[in-house]
C-alpha positions as CSV (number, residue, x, y, z in Angstrom):
1,M,50.3,21.0,-8.3
2,G,53.1,18.5,-8.5
3,N,52.2,14.8,-8.2
4,Y,55.3,13.6,-6.3
5,V,54.5,10.7,-4.3
6,R,55.8,9.9,-0.9
7,K,54.9,7.5,1.9
8,V,53.3,8.6,5.2
9,A,52.7,6.6,8.3
10,V,49.2,7.0,9.6
11,G,47.6,6.2,13.0
12,K,43.8,6.2,12.5
13,V,41.7,5.6,9.4
14,G,38.3,6.8,9.3
15,S,35.5,4.2,8.4
16,V,34.6,6.4,5.4
17,A,37.8,5.1,3.8
18,S,37.4,1.4,4.8
19,S,37.0,0.2,1.4
20,L,40.6,1.2,0.5
21,G,42.1,-1.2,2.9
22,I,44.6,1.4,4.3
23,D,46.8,0.1,7.1
24,G,50.1,1.5,8.5
25,T,51.2,3.7,5.6
26,V,49.7,5.3,2.4
27,S,51.2,7.3,-0.5
28,V,50.4,10.9,-0.7
29,I,50.8,13.7,-3.1
30,E,51.1,17.3,-2.2
31,G,47.5,18.4,-2.9
32,S,44.9,18.9,-5.6
33,S,43.7,22.0,-7.4
34,F,40.4,20.4,-8.0
35,P,39.3,18.1,-5.2
36,V,35.8,16.6,-5.3
37,S,33.9,14.9,-2.7
38,G,35.2,11.3,-2.1
39,D,38.8,12.3,-2.5
40,V,40.8,10.7,0.4
41,V,42.9,13.2,2.4
42,V,45.7,12.6,5.0
43,A,45.7,14.8,7.8
44,R,47.4,15.7,11.2
45,A,44.9,16.6,14.1
46,L,45.7,20.1,15.6
47,T,42.8,20.0,18.2
48,E,40.8,17.9,20.4
49,S,37.1,18.0,21.5
50,Q,35.5,16.9,24.5
51,T,31.9,16.8,22.7
52,Y,32.8,15.3,19.2
53,G,36.3,14.0,19.7
54,Q,36.1,10.5,18.4
55,L,36.8,8.6,15.1
56,E,35.0,5.5,13.9
57,L,37.5,3.1,12.5
58,P,36.8,0.4,9.8
59,S,36.2,-2.1,12.5
60,G,33.3,0.2,13.8
61,R,35.3,0.9,17.0
62,L,35.4,4.4,18.2
63,A,38.7,5.9,19.0
64,R,39.7,9.0,20.6
65,I,41.5,11.7,18.2
66,N,44.5,12.9,20.1
67,R,46.5,16.2,19.3
68,N,49.0,15.2,16.4
69,D,47.3,12.0,15.3
70,V,47.6,11.5,11.6
71,I,44.1,10.3,10.2
72,V,43.0,9.2,7.0
73,G,39.7,10.9,6.0
74,V,37.5,11.7,2.9
75,L,36.4,15.1,1.4
76,G,32.9,15.7,1.8
77,K,29.8,17.8,2.7
78,R,27.7,18.0,5.8
79,R,24.4,19.8,6.6
80,A,23.4,18.6,10.1
81,L,20.9,20.6,11.9
82,K,22.0,19.4,15.1
83,G,25.7,18.8,14.1
84,F,28.3,20.4,11.7
85,V,27.8,22.1,8.5
86,G,30.8,21.9,5.9
87,D,32.0,21.9,2.5
88,V,34.4,20.6,0.3
89,P,37.3,23.0,0.0
90,A,38.1,24.8,-3.5
91,S,41.5,23.5,-3.6
92,V,43.8,21.4,-1.1
93,V,47.4,21.7,-0.4
94,A,49.8,20.4,2.2
95,G,49.5,22.9,5.2
96,D,45.9,23.8,4.7
97,R,43.6,23.7,7.7
98,L,40.4,21.8,7.5
99,N,37.9,20.2,9.9
100,L,36.6,16.8,10.9
101,L,32.8,17.1,10.1
102,N,31.7,13.7,11.3
103,M,32.9,10.8,13.2
104,G,33.1,8.6,10.1
105,G,36.0,10.7,8.9
106,V,34.3,13.1,6.6
107,I,36.8,16.3,6.3
108,G,35.8,19.7,4.8
109,V,35.6,23.4,5.7
110,C,33.4,23.8,8.7
111,S,31.3,26.8,8.5
112,G,29.0,26.3,11.6
113,H,27.6,23.7,14.3
114,H,25.0,23.2,16.6
115,S,25.2,25.1,20.0
116,S,25.5,22.0,21.8
117,L,28.9,21.1,20.3
118,S,32.3,22.6,20.6
119,D,34.3,23.7,17.6
120,A,34.8,20.9,15.2
121,I,38.4,19.2,15.4
122,E,41.0,21.3,13.2
123,V,43.4,19.3,10.9
124,E,46.3,20.2,8.9
125,V,46.5,18.7,5.6
126,I,49.7,16.3,5.0
127,G,48.6,15.5,1.4
128,M,46.1,13.6,-0.6
129,A,46.4,9.9,-0.7
130,A,47.4,8.6,-4.0
131,D,48.2,5.7,-6.0
132,S,51.8,4.8,-7.5
133,S,51.2,7.3,-10.5
134,G,50.0,10.1,-8.3
135,R,46.6,9.9,-8.8
136,T,44.3,11.1,-6.0
137,L,42.3,8.1,-4.5
138,N,38.7,8.6,-4.3
139,I,36.3,6.1,-2.4
140,S,34.1,6.0,-5.7
141,D,37.1,4.0,-7.5
142,D,35.8,0.6,-6.4
143,A,32.1,1.1,-5.7
144,L,28.8,-0.2,-6.7
145,E,27.7,1.0,-10.1
146,L,24.8,3.3,-10.2
147,S,21.6,1.9,-11.6
148,D,18.7,3.7,-13.4
149,K,16.6,0.9,-12.9
150,L,15.1,-0.8,-9.8
151,E,15.1,-4.6,-10.6
152,P,12.5,-6.9,-9.0
153,S,12.7,-6.3,-5.2
154,A,11.5,-7.7,-1.9
155,P,9.0,-5.4,0.0
156,I,10.5,-2.5,1.3
157,V,9.9,-0.9,4.6
158,L,11.0,2.7,4.4
159,V,11.9,4.5,7.6
160,A,12.0,8.3,7.4
161,G,11.5,11.4,9.8
162,T,11.5,14.8,10.6
163,C,15.3,15.1,11.1
164,M,18.5,13.5,12.6
165,N,17.8,12.1,16.0
166,S,14.1,11.5,15.7
167,G,14.4,7.9,16.2
168,K,14.9,6.3,12.4
169,T,17.5,4.1,13.2
170,I,16.3,2.7,16.3
171,A,13.1,1.9,14.6
172,A,14.6,0.3,11.8
173,V,17.1,-1.8,13.7
174,E,14.3,-3.0,16.0
175,L,12.0,-3.7,12.8
176,I,15.0,-5.9,11.5
177,K,15.2,-7.7,14.8
178,Q,11.5,-8.5,15.0
179,A,11.5,-9.8,11.4
180,V,14.5,-11.9,11.9
181,N,12.7,-13.5,15.2
182,A,9.6,-14.1,13.2
183,G,11.7,-16.1,10.5
184,Y,12.3,-13.8,7.8
185,R,15.4,-13.2,6.0
186,V,16.1,-9.4,6.1
187,A,18.4,-6.9,4.7
188,G,19.1,-3.6,5.9
189,A,19.8,-0.3,3.8
190,K,20.9,3.5,4.6
191,L,19.9,5.4,1.5
192,S,20.8,9.0,2.6
193,G,22.7,11.0,5.2
194,I,26.6,11.2,5.9
195,A,28.8,8.1,6.1
196,C,29.2,6.1,9.1
197,L,29.2,2.5,9.7
198,R,27.3,2.4,13.0
199,D,23.8,2.2,11.6
200,T,24.5,-0.6,9.3
201,L,26.4,-2.5,11.8
202,N,23.6,-2.2,14.2
203,M,21.6,-3.6,11.4
204,Q,24.0,-6.6,11.3
205,D,23.8,-7.0,15.0
206,A,20.1,-7.1,14.6
207,G,20.3,-10.1,12.2
208,A,20.2,-8.6,8.8
209,V,21.5,-11.0,6.2
210,A,23.0,-8.1,4.1
211,T,23.4,-4.6,4.6
212,A,24.4,-1.7,2.4
213,S,24.4,2.1,2.1
214,F,25.3,5.0,-0.1
215,L,28.8,4.7,1.0
216,D,28.9,1.5,-0.8
217,C,28.4,3.7,-4.0
218,G,31.4,5.9,-3.3
219,L,29.5,8.8,-1.4
220,P,30.7,10.2,1.7
221,S,27.4,12.1,2.1
222,T,24.4,12.6,0.0
223,V,24.4,16.4,0.3
224,D,23.6,18.1,-2.9
225,H,23.7,15.0,-4.8
226,G,22.0,15.3,-8.3
227,D,20.9,11.8,-8.8
228,L,20.3,9.9,-5.4
229,P,17.6,7.6,-7.0
230,S,20.2,5.8,-9.0
231,V,22.3,5.5,-5.8
232,A,19.3,4.2,-3.8
233,K,18.5,1.7,-6.7
234,A,21.9,0.4,-6.8
235,V,21.9,-0.2,-3.0
236,L,18.6,-2.1,-3.3
237,N,19.5,-4.1,-6.3
238,H,22.6,-5.3,-4.6
239,L,20.6,-6.3,-1.3
240,N,18.1,-8.1,-3.6
241,A,20.8,-10.3,-4.7
242,A,21.1,-11.7,-1.3
243,G,17.5,-13.0,-1.6
244,P,15.7,-11.2,1.3
245,D,12.0,-11.6,2.2
246,L,11.9,-8.0,3.3
247,I,14.3,-4.8,3.1
248,V,14.1,-2.3,6.0
249,A,15.7,0.9,4.4
250,E,16.3,4.1,6.4
251,L,16.6,7.7,5.0
252,G,19.0,9.4,7.1
253,D,18.3,13.1,8.0
254,G,14.8,14.5,7.4
255,I,12.4,14.5,4.5
256,M,13.4,18.3,4.4
257,G,17.1,19.3,4.5
258,G,20.2,19.1,2.3
259,Y,20.5,15.4,1.9
260,A,18.4,14.9,-1.2
261,V,15.9,12.9,0.7
262,D,13.1,14.2,-1.3
263,S,14.8,12.9,-4.6
264,I,14.1,9.5,-3.4
265,L,10.6,10.0,-2.1
266,M,9.7,11.4,-5.7
267,D,10.9,8.6,-7.6
268,P,8.0,6.5,-9.0
269,E,9.9,3.3,-9.3
270,I,11.2,3.2,-5.6
271,R,7.8,4.5,-4.6
272,S,5.9,1.6,-6.3
273,R,8.1,-1.0,-4.2
274,I,7.3,0.6,-0.7
275,G,5.2,-1.6,1.3
276,S,5.1,0.3,4.4
277,F,6.1,4.0,5.3
278,V,7.2,4.6,8.7
279,F,7.6,8.0,9.7
280,C,9.6,9.1,13.0
281,A,9.1,12.2,14.6
282,S,9.8,14.1,17.9
283,D,6.6,15.6,18.9
284,Y,3.0,16.2,17.6
285,V,3.9,19.3,15.3
286,G,6.5,17.3,13.6
287,V,3.8,14.4,12.8
288,V,1.4,17.1,11.4
289,G,4.2,18.5,9.3
290,G,5.0,15.1,7.9
291,V,1.5,14.3,7.3
292,A,1.0,17.3,5.2
293,L,4.3,17.5,3.4
294,L,4.1,13.9,2.4
295,G,0.6,14.2,1.3
296,E,1.6,17.0,-0.9
297,I,3.5,14.2,-3.0
298,G,1.2,11.4,-2.6
299,I,2.7,9.6,0.1
300,K,0.6,8.0,2.9
301,I,2.1,7.4,6.4
302,D,1.4,3.8,7.5
303,V,3.0,3.9,10.8
304,V,4.3,6.6,13.1
305,A,7.3,5.9,15.3
306,G,10.1,7.9,16.9
307,S,10.2,9.7,20.1
308,V,6.9,11.0,19.8
309,T,5.5,7.7,20.7
310,D,8.0,7.2,23.8
311,S,4.9,7.8,25.8
312,T,1.6,6.0,25.2
313,M,-0.1,9.2,25.1
314,G,1.6,10.1,22.0
315,E,0.4,6.9,20.4
316,E,-3.1,7.9,21.6
317,F,-3.1,11.1,20.2
318,I,-1.6,10.2,17.0
319,E,-4.1,7.2,16.2
320,G,-7.1,9.4,17.5
321,R,-6.2,12.7,15.7
322,F,-4.8,11.3,12.3
323,G,-6.2,7.7,12.3
324,I,-2.6,6.5,11.8
325,H,-1.1,3.5,13.8
326,A,1.6,4.5,15.9
327,G,4.2,2.2,17.8
328,N,7.2,2.6,19.9
329,A,10.3,0.7,18.9
330,R,12.1,0.9,22.5
331,R,8.9,0.0,24.5
332,D,7.2,-2.4,22.4
333,G,9.0,-3.5,19.2
334,A,6.9,-6.4,18.8
335,R,3.8,-4.2,18.3
336,L,5.5,-2.0,16.0
337,F,6.6,-4.9,13.8
338,E,2.9,-6.1,13.9
339,L,1.6,-3.0,12.7
340,V,4.1,-2.7,9.8
341,M,3.7,-6.2,8.7
342,Q,-0.1,-5.6,8.2
343,D,0.8,-4.4,4.9
344,H,3.6,-6.8,4.1
345,R,2.4,-10.2,5.3
346,S,0.6,-11.1,2.2
347,A,3.3,-9.8,-0.2
348,I,5.9,-11.8,1.7
349,A,3.9,-15.0,1.6
350,A,3.3,-14.8,-2.2
């Protein structure tokens, strides 16, 4: 494909491309014969959606996508059990039709969606964002350098769960808030999932002194990523530079699925720094499955949270059936924090 560069006026920029500082206009080329995840694409919205029709901007604000809006997004993959499924196209050229896969601005070929959602917004490709020489821009161009080694680290509270919408982010944000209120310097991390600033912004609102995610390493999502532990270590090393007493790290999606969460859980170096493992589930069977699957790889759940604990009956069942502490982030965040800190207090004091 030719690399003739022209300027295009854009109306909305997805937060997934926030590191590029695009504002007003962007240079584009016609397309790419070999597009890869992270390549920046400019497209015009052809449809609207009542159930999934907003775009998160670099400011974190959600803006409605209207037909004919020119938006900046990033090519990527998604494997959402309760959302959209999509992939990076084999090639991209002006006029191609793709889909918006998430509110952060990840764009690809949608192959399916949850029954509660309408069809993904369809967009027409205007071109690939490029520099003055015609080279396609990629969000990895100015990202954190991946790391094979985890440097000395503050204790890590790792929050994982059965799947999306199991209560992980609510628990992580509440733990940050409670720790800050107790006088600790806390950093927040999102180590897997699909790019969106909402979760790390919520961590900042809760008082985190520093936040980072896989997006800071140039990934629009962690689907099929072959070396996710090096991404997680880069994020954790970056956060430790801020001198936190504690890091609360969320693993987006579930311990099973397409987001490579298992590769982080299997990494010996990361596992050695986990002070408390918080597991979020929606029901009793999810807890049973989590205990069994994590037990197979030698990980012990320290605290159960998530919507299974929305009723005190859930807490009582888990503690009685498994002998595992259970706490609810919405109803009693202070108690949940106290349960987690039973494992951390001596380490932080040291």
